[in-house]
N, C-alpha and C positions, 0 to 999 in steps of 0.2 A: 643665608640668602639663597633661596631656591631659584634655579634657572630652568625653565622648561626646555625639554629636548626639542620641541617644535621651534623654539626660538633660534636654534642653531641650524636646523635643516635649510639647505641652500640648493636652489634649483637652477642657478644661473651658470653652473659648470665653470667656475673660475679656475685658473691654473693652480697647480700645487704651490704652496707657499704664499698664497694670497691671504692677507689679513682683511677680514670682512668689515668694511667701514660702517655698515648699517647696524653694528653692535655697539656703537658709542652710547654710553649712558648719559642721561641728561644731568645727573648730579656731578658735582665737582669732586673727582676722585682724589683723595689725599694719600700719597705714598708715604709709608712709614720708613724713616731712615734712622737706623740705630747703629752707633759705634760704641765699642766697649773693650775693656780689658779688665784685669783683676782690680785695678784701682779706679777706673773712670767708667762713666756711663752717660751717653748723650742720645737724646731722641729728638728727631725733627719730623715735621709734617711738610711734605713737598708737593707742589703741583707738577703736572706732567712736563711743563716747559722748564722746570728746574732740575730735571734729571740729568741733563747734559753737564751740569756744573758739579756733579758728584765726583769727588776724588777719594780714592782709597788711601786712608792714612796709614802710615807705618806703625807697626807694633799695636795695631788695633784690629779687632774683628768687626766686619761690617755686615749688617743684616738689613736688607731692603725688602719690604713687604708691600706688594700691590694688592689692594682689596677688590680687584676686579680682574677677571680673566677675559672680559669681552671688550673693554675700552681700547679701541685701536690706537688712539693717540698715545696712551701709556705704553702699550706693547711696542709701537714703533720707536718711541723715545728710548726705551730700555734696550731694544734690539740694536739701535744705532750707537748708543753709548758703549755697550759691552760686546759689540760685534757678534750678535746672536743670529744664527741662520733663520731665514724666514719660515722654513718648514717647522722648526722648533716653536716659533711664535704661533704658527697656525695650530700646532698641537696643543699649545696652551689655551688657545681660544676655543678649541673643539672640546666642549664639555662632556661629550660622549666617548672620548678617547680612552682606551683601556690603560691600566697601569703599566708602566714600562721604564726601562733605564737605557739612556743613550750615553755612551762613553765617548765624548768628543775629544779633540786635541787639547782644549784649554779648560774644559769643565765637564761635569756630569749633569745630565738632564734627567730628572725623575718625575714621573706622574704617579700620584696616589689619589685615592678617593677618601673623603670624610663621609662616614655613614652614621646617621642618628635617627632614632624614632621620635617623631613629634606627633602627638595625637593619633598614634597608630599608623602614621604615614612615614615611609622611609624617605628621609632627606639625604640627597647626595650633593657633595661639594667637590668640585674639581680642583685639585691641588697640584701645582707645579713647583719644582725646586730646580734652581741652577746653583750648582756647588762649584765655586772657584776656590783657589787657595786664599784663605783668610777672608772669604766673603760668601754669603748665602743670599740668593734672591728667591723670594717665594711669591707665588700667585695663588689667590683664592677668591671666591666670591664672599666678601666679608672678611672677618679676621678670626679664624679658629684657634689662633695661637696667643691669645691674651694672657694665658697662664704662664707662658714662656717669657713674655714681656715683663710680667710682674717679678718673675725670678731674677731676670737680669737687672731690673730697676732696684730690687731690694737685696741683690747680691746673695740670693739663696742657692744652696746646692753648689755644684761644681762648674756650672755653665760659664761663669765669668773667668774661671781659671784655666779653661781649656780652649781648644781651637775651634774652627768653623765646622770640622767634622763632628765634634761633640754636639754643637748646636743643631746640626742636621739630625743627629740621633734623637735629641730632645724633641724636635718638631715631629718626627715620624712616630716617636714613642707616645706622644699625646694622642695622635689619631689611633694608634694601636690600643690605647686604653679605652677609647670610645668603642672600638670593635668588641672588646671584652664586655662592656656594658650592654651593647646591642645583642651580643651573643647570649648573655644571661637572660635578657627579656625574651628572645626568640626560643630559647630552650624551655623557659617556663610555659610559653604558649604551646609548644609541642607537647610538653607533659600534660597540660590541661586537655588538649584534644585527645591524647592517648587515654586519659582517665574517662573523659566523656564517652569516647567510642567504646571503651570496655564496659561501661555501665549501660549504655543505651545507644544502639547503632542509629536509631531514628532521630536523635537529637543533634547530630553533627551538622553544624552550619556550614554548608559547602562553600558559600561565597567567602566567608571569613577564612575558612581553611585554605582555599586556593590563594587568597591574598597573602596568607602567611607563607605558603609554599613559594610564591613569587618573590617575597622579601628575602627568604633564605637563599634562593637561587641568585638574586642580585648580589647579596653579601658575599656569597662564595665566588661569584665571577670577578668581583673587584678586590678580594683579599687573597685569592689563591696565587696570583702572579707575584705577590710581594716577597715570598721566600727567595725566588730567583733574583729579584731586584736587589734585595739586601745582600745576598751572596755575591752579586756583581759589584756592589759598593765595597764590600770587604776586600775583594780581589783587585779593586781599581788602583791604577797607578797615576791617574791624572784627574784630580790630585789624589795622592795616597792617603789612606787612613792611618793616623798615628797608632803605633803599636799599643800604647796605653789605652786607646779607645776601642780596640778591636773587641775586647770582652763585652762591651756594651752592645755593639752591633751583632755579635754572636747571640747574645741574650735576646735581642730584638728578633733575630732570625728564628730562634726557638719559639718565641711567642707567636710569630706569624704562622709557623708550621702547626702549632697547637690550635690556633684559630681555624685554619683550613681543615684540620682533622675533625674538629668538633662540628664545623658546619657540614662536613661530609656525613657525619653521623646523623645530624639533624635532618639532612636531605633524605638519607635512607629511611629514617623513621617516618618522615612525612610521606614518602613514596609507599612505604609498607601500609600505613593507615589508609591511604588513598586506594591502593590495590585491594586491600582487604574489604574496604567499603564497597568497591565496585563488585567484588566477588560475592559479598553477602547480598547486595541488591539483586545480582543476577540469580543467586540461589532462591531468594524470595520470589522473584518473578517466575522462575521455573516451577516452584511449588504451586503458585497460583494457576499457571498454565496447565499443570498436571491435573489439578482439581477440575478445572473447566473442561479439559479433554475427557476425563472420566465421566463427568455429568453428560457431556455431549454424546459419548459412546453409549451410555445407559439409555438415553432417550432416542437413539437412532432406531432400534427395533420397535419401540413403542410408537414412534412416529410412523414407521412402516405399517404396523398393524392398524393404527388409526386411519392411515391413508387408504388402505384397502377397503375398509368398511365405510369409509366416507365417500366412496365413489357412487355416483347416482345412476347405476345401471338398474334397469327395471326388474330383471330376474337375478336375484341373489338369494339362494335358498336360506342362508343363515339368518337373513333378516326376519324370516317368519318364525324362527325358533323363539319360544316363550322364554327360555333360559339363555338366549344368545348374549344378552348384555352382560350378565354376571360371569358367563363363561369367558368372554373376551377380557374382562377385567381381571379374572383369575389368571389367565394366560399371561397378561402383562405383569402381574405381581410375581409370577413364577420366573419369568424372564429376568426381571430386575434382581430377584434374590439370587438366581444362578450367576448372573454377571458379577454381583458383589462378591459372592463366594470365590469366583474365578480370580477376581482382582486381588482378593485377600491372600489366596494361595500363592499368587505370583508376587506378593508384597509390593503391589503397585501403589498402595496407600496404607 
């Protein structure tokens, strides 16, 4: 679900922590409420007015997913039920907020971005996580975590056998896999432009090339902070990460570092192609200007000679010479030849 940046821009200068009510969506948002352990799994769809009745069951992991970051009724209900500060709710609603980690007294608040290419357009999804002991609350526009739901429902992998911290790892890992898919496509496009530019400088589609550069810049801006975020999660004490799950978060940390490094390389490649293209264009322009300057310089003395004998004075002795015309033409030819020899000796062309 794409949400335009213009939809978030607000000019009414509301105080910090204000949840903007003009972002209520017309559709009835269904909150996904999942409880599970190694033996049981239960999924419910709740309305915003049913959130207040949620109770965290003992010996069960709870996952609540809100498929909208803009609906103020859902945000206010969740904030009231779980005592979440209004500034955090505002950050969830701010779809342009950069990725970050807030280590609060009772929970961790994390912002991440989902990035996918659709018809060569980069789609961004604003993701928020609230990590409590034995409970995760997620926010997104739509549901990018259906694959995790299926694992839970079908008891695949280790997710049903581990705690909420492992569930958080799984959710973040799904988006990280999307980053690798995006990176693979972007790298192929960078390689394509490198090949095109190597074969023919004139066939570079500058509009598509700049669009690719913008997509790489956006991907780097939203993925580079993740390594610091995951490192903060590993070191977090409220709630702490189980020792048996640290290895997964460390692997996730290495993946995010790798993604950032590869995007850095792609950015440098794009900048190199762009700078080389600008330099080659400047070189070609200089060659053209050089040729035009040489031609202008050659014709300057010719124009001077023609100008003298084109004056309409009554007494000009040369005009009476029978051989005057061929003599002037010969002088012009000699001047041109001498200038060409001079330019050649100085290697001006």
